[in-house]
TINU-16629 format. One line per 10 residues: number of its first residue (from 1); for each residue x, y, z of C-alpha. Coordinates in Angstrom, 2 decimals, padded with zeros to 5 digits, always signed. Layout:
NUM	X,Y,Z ~ ...
This chain:
1	-002.51,-018.93,-005.26 ~ -001.20,-015.44,-004.98 ~ -000.04,-014.36,-001.53 ~ +000.57,-010.69,-000.61 ~ +002.58,-009.90,+002.77 ~ +002.78,-006.54,+003.98 ~ +005.21,-005.14,+006.74 ~ +006.77,-002.18,+008.09 ~ +004.10,-000.76,+010.11 ~ +004.09,+000.73,+013.79
11	+003.52,+003.42,+016.14 ~ +005.24,+006.96,+014.74 ~ +004.81,+010.54,+015.94 ~ +003.07,+013.01,+013.94 ~ +005.41,+014.42,+011.17 ~ +007.55,+011.33,+011.31 ~ +007.78,+008.39,+008.51 ~ +007.10,+004.85,+007.98 ~ +007.96,+002.81,+004.91 ~ +005.80,-000.20,+004.19
21	+006.51,-003.05,+002.04 ~ +004.61,-005.98,+000.12 ~ +006.04,-008.90,-001.07 ~ +004.38,-010.77,-003.51 ~ +004.60,-014.52,-004.05 ~ +002.44,-017.17,-006.09 ~ +001.02,-017.79,-009.61 ~ +000.81,-014.52,-011.19 ~ +001.13,-014.11,-014.86 ~ +000.42,-010.61,-015.57
31	-000.13,-007.41,-013.17 ~ -002.28,-004.64,-014.25 ~ -001.54,-002.61,-010.98 ~ -000.55,-002.79,-007.36 ~ -001.75,-000.41,-004.66 ~ -002.02,+000.43,-001.22 ~ -005.35,+000.88,+000.73 ~ -006.26,+001.62,+003.90 ~ -009.15,+001.13,+006.59 ~ -009.67,+003.16,+009.71
41	-012.08,+002.05,+012.59 ~ -015.50,+002.60,+011.36 ~ -014.63,+003.56,+007.86 ~ -014.74,+002.11,+004.70 ~ -011.25,+000.88,+002.75 ~ -009.82,+003.78,+000.74 ~ -007.28,+003.84,-001.91 ~ -004.33,+005.50,-000.87 ~ -001.76,+005.00,-003.88 ~ -001.60,+002.55,-007.19
51	+001.28,+002.03,-009.53 ~ +000.58,+000.32,-012.82 ~ +002.66,-002.15,-014.81 ~ +003.97,+000.72,-016.86 ~ +004.82,+002.69,-013.56 ~ +002.11,+005.47,-013.65 ~ +001.21,+006.35,-010.18 ~ -002.07,+007.89,-008.50 ~ -002.62,+009.28,-004.95 ~ -005.39,+010.06,-002.86
61	-005.52,+013.60,-002.37 ~ -005.18,+013.32,+001.37 ~ -001.74,+011.80,+000.73 ~ -000.46,+013.66,-002.35 ~ +002.92,+014.98,-001.66 ~ +003.48,+013.11,+001.64 ~ +003.17,+009.44,+000.32 ~ +005.38,+007.82,-002.61 ~ +004.81,+004.45,-004.08 ~ +007.31,+002.43,-005.71
71	+008.08,-000.95,-006.89 ~ +011.07,-003.39,-007.52 ~ +009.92,-005.83,-010.24 ~ +013.03,-007.82,-009.53 ~ +012.21,-008.48,-006.31 ~ +008.46,-008.92,-006.77 ~ +008.09,-005.86,-004.00 ~ +006.14,-002.82,-003.76 ~ +006.65,+000.13,-001.32 ~ +004.87,+002.97,+000.18
81	+007.40,+005.58,+001.77 ~ +004.87,+007.92,+004.14 ~ +006.11,+011.11,+005.31 ~ +004.89,+014.04,+007.39 ~ +002.43,+011.25,+008.99 ~ -000.92,+012.95,+010.45 ~ -003.07,+010.98,+013.05 ~ -005.53,+010.88,+010.26 ~ -003.09,+008.49,+008.61 ~ -004.05,+006.06,+011.33
91	-005.43,+002.88,+009.59 ~ -004.59,-000.62,+008.56 ~ -002.59,-000.44,+005.72 ~ -003.40,-003.33,+003.05 ~ -001.37,-004.23,-000.22 ~ -003.40,-004.93,-003.33 ~ -002.72,-006.67,-006.48 ~ -005.15,-006.60,-009.81 ~ -004.61,-009.20,-012.11 ~ -004.31,-007.91,-015.81
101	-006.56,-010.34,-017.41 ~ -009.00,-011.42,-014.88 ~ -008.88,-008.23,-013.09 ~ -009.22,-010.16,-009.93 ~ -008.03,-008.49,-006.84 ~ -005.65,-010.01,-004.29 ~ -005.25,-008.63,-000.58 ~ -002.62,-008.87,+001.84 ~ -003.55,-009.42,+005.64 ~ -002.78,-005.68,+006.53
111	-000.39,-003.91,+008.72 ~ -001.39,-001.34,+011.26 ~ -000.08,+002.21,+011.28 ~ -000.54,+004.40,+014.37 ~ +000.22,+008.04,+014.15 ~ +000.20,+009.42,+017.66 ~ +001.98,+011.72,+020.13
């Protein structure tokens, strides 16, 4: 019913930058929040950043000051600008949408981000 498609991942050197994009489509009536999560091998999926329908943002301490989440409602897009990347940022990054009324979470397929020299 709802589809999230991530793009923009890739290989980057430490200190470099990447911009991830998430395109939303389907039967959505109201969005509570959207966000980015990541999962490294052998680790649990963790929150990276979220943005509410009112544009309030929240970041994990590990990325605060380096990553910026933003949205474009007219285009049904959400972005994650990642600067000053570290090897510890290496993970599969997933886009998330939380429905306002049902609180159901929709997930994208993920995009790989690898930070290595």
